[in-house]
C-alpha positions, 0 to 999 in steps of 0.5 A: 674784092671781086664779087663772086656767088659763093663771097668777095675774093681778096687778094693780099700779099706779105711775107713771114717774118721768120724768114724774110729773106725769101720776100713777099708771096700773094695769098687768098681769101674769101670773105662773107658777102653779108659781113666783109669782116667774116673771113670764110676762106684762106688760101694756107699757101701762097698762090704766087710765089716769085719764081720766074726771072721777072719776079726777080729781076730789079728786087728779088722775091717780090710778088704783090696782087695788084688787080682782079678780074673774071674774063669769060671762065678765067681769073687774071690776077695782075700782079708787080714782080720784082719791084719793076715788071708788071705781068698777069697771072691766070686761072680757070675761076671754078677751080681756084674757087674749089680749091680755095674753098676746100675744107683745107682751107676754111678758117 
C-alpha cells in the first residue's frame, strides 16, 4: 500500500468467476488511514487489463500488480504480464486519485 493524504492506496488483481477465460486484471482501492479495514473507494472497472502483446505472451490474459511508487507527480505501478514479463504503468497521481475518489467509485 502507498500512504497518500486521502488514504492507503492499494492495488490488487483478480478475475471474474463468470468469465474465467478473460484472465486477471488489476483494480485499486483506497483504505482509511486510521482504520485500513474501511474501504473508502474501490475502482468499479479495472485500472490495468491485459491488452498488450507482452501481457498475453506466455499465459494469455494475465496482469498482476507487484508494487507501486510515487515518483515526482506520477504513480508508477510495477506489474507482471502473461506470467512471463515485468512492466510498469505510469499515470499522473493527481488525476488517478481524482478518478478513484469520484462519486462513481464510492463504496
